[in-house]
Each structure stands twice: as C-alpha cells, then as structure tokens.
C-alpha positions as CSV (number, residue, x, y, z in Angstrom):
1,M,28.3,-137.1,-32.4
2,A,30.6,-140.0,-31.8
3,L,34.3,-139.7,-31.0
4,G,33.8,-135.9,-31.2
5,L,33.5,-136.1,-35.0
6,R,30.8,-134.5,-36.9
7,S,27.9,-136.9,-37.2
8,D,28.2,-137.2,-41.2
9,Y,31.9,-138.3,-40.6
10,S,31.0,-140.7,-37.8
11,L,28.1,-142.4,-40.0
12,A,30.6,-143.0,-42.8
13,L,33.2,-144.3,-40.5
14,A,30.7,-146.7,-38.9
15,Y,29.4,-147.9,-42.3
16,I,33.0,-148.6,-43.3
17,L,34.0,-150.4,-40.3
18,L,30.7,-152.5,-40.3
19,S,31.5,-153.5,-43.9
20,M,34.9,-154.4,-43.1
21,G,33.7,-156.7,-40.1
22,A,31.1,-158.2,-42.1
23,L,33.6,-159.2,-44.9
24,V,35.9,-160.6,-42.2
25,V,33.0,-162.8,-40.8
26,L,31.9,-163.8,-44.2
27,Q,35.4,-165.0,-45.2
28,R,36.2,-166.8,-42.0
29,I,33.1,-168.8,-41.3
30,D,32.1,-171.8,-43.4
31,F,28.5,-171.1,-44.2
32,P,26.4,-173.6,-46.1
33,G,26.3,-172.8,-49.7
34,Q,29.1,-170.2,-50.1
35,V,27.9,-166.6,-50.2
36,R,28.6,-165.3,-53.6
37,L,29.1,-161.7,-54.3
38,L,28.3,-161.9,-58.2
39,P,24.9,-163.0,-59.5
40,A,24.7,-166.6,-61.0
41,T,23.1,-165.6,-64.3
42,R,23.8,-163.1,-67.0
43,A,20.5,-161.5,-66.6
44,W,21.0,-160.8,-63.1
45,R,24.5,-159.5,-63.8
46,V,23.1,-157.1,-66.4
47,G,20.3,-156.1,-64.1
48,V,22.9,-155.3,-61.3
49,A,25.2,-153.4,-63.6
50,A,22.3,-151.3,-64.8
51,A,21.0,-150.6,-61.4
52,A,24.5,-149.7,-60.1
53,A,25.0,-147.2,-63.1
54,V,21.6,-145.6,-62.4
55,A,22.7,-145.3,-58.7
56,V,26.0,-143.9,-59.4
57,I,24.5,-141.1,-61.8
58,L,21.9,-140.3,-59.1
59,L,24.7,-140.3,-56.4
60,L,26.7,-137.8,-58.4
61,W,23.8,-135.6,-58.8
62,L,22.5,-135.8,-55.2
63,S,25.9,-135.1,-53.7
64,Q,25.5,-131.7,-55.4
65,A,21.7,-131.3,-54.8
66,G,21.9,-131.8,-51.0
67,P,18.7,-133.4,-50.2
68,V,16.7,-132.6,-46.9
69,S,16.5,-135.3,-44.4
70,Q,13.0,-136.3,-43.6
71,I,14.0,-137.2,-40.0
72,S,16.0,-134.1,-39.1
73,G,14.5,-131.7,-41.6
74,R,18.1,-130.2,-42.5
75,A,20.1,-130.5,-45.6
76,R,22.4,-133.3,-46.0
77,S,26.1,-133.0,-46.6
78,S,27.8,-134.7,-49.6
79,L,29.4,-137.1,-47.2
80,E,26.0,-137.8,-45.6
81,V,24.4,-138.3,-49.1
82,I,27.4,-140.9,-49.9
83,S,26.8,-142.7,-46.7
84,V,23.2,-143.0,-47.2
85,A,23.2,-143.9,-50.8
86,A,26.4,-146.0,-51.0
87,L,28.1,-146.9,-47.8
88,G,24.9,-147.8,-45.9
89,P,23.5,-150.1,-48.6
90,I,27.0,-151.9,-48.7
91,A,27.3,-152.3,-45.0
92,E,23.7,-153.1,-44.3
93,E,23.5,-155.8,-47.0
94,L,26.8,-157.4,-46.1
95,L,25.3,-157.5,-42.4
96,F,21.6,-158.4,-42.9
97,R,21.8,-160.5,-46.2
98,G,25.3,-161.6,-45.7
99,V,26.3,-162.3,-42.1
100,I,22.9,-162.7,-40.5
101,W,21.2,-164.5,-43.3
102,S,24.0,-167.1,-43.4
103,L,24.1,-167.5,-39.6
104,L,20.4,-168.2,-39.7
105,L,20.9,-170.8,-42.3
106,T,23.8,-172.3,-40.2
107,L,21.4,-172.5,-37.3
108,A,18.6,-174.1,-39.4
109,R,21.1,-176.4,-40.8
110,S,19.7,-176.1,-44.3
111,R,19.6,-173.9,-47.4
112,K,16.0,-174.8,-47.7
113,N,15.2,-172.3,-44.8
114,D,15.8,-169.3,-46.8
115,W,12.2,-168.2,-45.9
116,I,13.3,-168.2,-42.2
117,A,16.3,-166.2,-43.2
118,L,14.4,-163.7,-45.2
119,S,11.7,-163.3,-42.5
120,V,14.2,-162.7,-39.5
121,S,16.7,-160.7,-41.5
122,S,14.0,-158.4,-42.7
123,L,12.4,-158.1,-39.2
124,L,16.0,-157.1,-37.8
125,F,16.6,-154.8,-40.6
126,G,13.3,-153.0,-39.9
127,L,14.0,-152.9,-36.3
128,M,17.5,-151.4,-36.8
129,H,16.0,-148.3,-38.5
130,V,14.6,-147.3,-35.0
131,G,18.0,-146.1,-34.2
132,Y,18.0,-143.3,-36.9
133,W,14.8,-141.8,-35.4
134,L,16.3,-142.1,-31.9
135,L,19.6,-140.7,-32.9
136,D,17.9,-137.5,-34.0
137,R,15.9,-137.4,-30.8
138,K,12.6,-137.8,-32.6
139,G,11.5,-140.6,-30.3
140,L,9.0,-143.5,-31.0
141,S,5.9,-142.3,-32.8
142,A,3.4,-143.3,-35.4
143,Q,5.9,-142.0,-38.0
144,T,8.6,-144.1,-36.5
145,A,6.4,-147.3,-36.6
146,L,5.6,-146.6,-40.4
147,H,9.2,-146.2,-41.1
148,V,10.2,-149.4,-39.3
149,T,7.3,-151.3,-41.2
150,S,8.4,-149.9,-44.5
151,M,12.0,-150.9,-43.7
152,F,10.8,-154.5,-42.9
153,A,9.2,-154.5,-46.4
154,A,12.2,-153.1,-47.8
155,G,14.3,-155.8,-46.1
156,A,11.9,-158.3,-47.6
157,V,12.5,-157.1,-51.1
158,F,16.2,-157.1,-50.8
159,G,16.1,-160.7,-49.2
160,S,13.9,-161.6,-52.3
161,V,16.4,-160.3,-54.6
162,R,19.2,-162.1,-52.8
163,M,17.3,-165.4,-53.0
164,S,16.5,-164.9,-56.7
165,S,19.8,-163.9,-57.8
166,K,21.8,-166.0,-55.3
167,S,24.4,-163.1,-54.7
168,L,25.0,-160.2,-52.5
169,L,25.7,-157.7,-55.2
170,A,22.2,-157.7,-56.3
171,P,20.6,-156.7,-53.1
172,I,23.4,-154.1,-52.5
173,A,22.6,-152.6,-56.0
174,S,18.9,-152.5,-55.3
175,H,19.3,-151.0,-51.8
176,A,21.6,-148.3,-53.3
177,L,19.3,-147.5,-56.0
178,G,16.3,-147.6,-53.7
179,N,18.2,-145.2,-51.2
180,C,19.2,-142.8,-54.2
181,L,15.6,-142.6,-55.3
182,I,14.4,-141.8,-51.8
183,L,17.1,-139.1,-51.6
184,A,16.0,-137.8,-55.0
185,L,12.5,-137.4,-53.8
186,Q,13.7,-135.3,-50.7
187,T,15.5,-132.6,-53.0
C-alpha cells in the first residue's frame, strides 16, 4: 500500500498521475512527426469507436462481476477493474507508445525507425509487467516469465496498431478492449 491508501486507490492514482505526466511531456517536447491522438483514416476511426464501445460495455459488466486476479487470487474491486480496464491502458499507451516511442524516434533522428521504437517500447512494456508480480509478492517464476513474454507480444501488437493507425487512440482502445477481455475470462 502506497501512502497509506488501499492498493486499488493507489493504483488508480498512479495511473492518473502517469497519464497527466505523459500528456505534459507529449505537449512540451517537439517530436518528429507530431503524435496524433485520432487515427488518420475513417476506417481506423470507426474501428477505434467500435473497440471502445465494446470495452465500455464490458467495463460496466465487469465492475459488477468482480473478476478474480490471476496473480493474487482475490476478487477485484470496482475501482481495481476500472484501473486495469481503462486507466491502465490510457497511462501505459501514453507512456510506451507516446512518450517512449517518440523519444526513441527522436534519438534515431528519423520516423523510418518505427521498428526500433516498436521493439524497444514492447520490450520495456513487457519488463514493466514484472512489477505486478513483485508487488503481490509472487516473485520471479516461470509464470512471471510467461507473463512478461506475453506482455512483450501484446506491446508489439499495440505498437503495430499505432504504426498502422498513426494515432495513440487506436492502441489505447485495443489495449482497453484486450484488458476487458482478459478480465472477462477471469470472472
């Protein structure tokens, strides 16, 4: 528990602060090829709207269903569901496919190095998920390694969605939908 708050409140607060910080960085730094929030084409905008609509419907159901965490084995509170299904995807995508991706392109000095940004941001995204296992005192195990590997693959999918859509909203919506589907399987 951070700051004496319940862990689900701490997680929500951390995601909100991370999102705010990432937005400030994205607005202050002049990155090559401005980061767009909305997808460039109508087809991508329709796809994002559909994914977001399904995610919202699932989120409403999940906040009542109380899925069980695979890591801790305990039921999730409504705030924890909202954190995992909505706040987390926003914060993580703004950080990994927004700030980190753009910094990597800036360091590479070219928008043609999207594959480097995709690889490195996906690797960092996967490694960041080790923290969830350590916070629940599960330690490093074969399950942890499998989780990190699957999160690396998920990061690559979200990065590919960012590359194809040329926006941040598309990976946010796909990440939220993916998290909602995972939580639905845990109910």
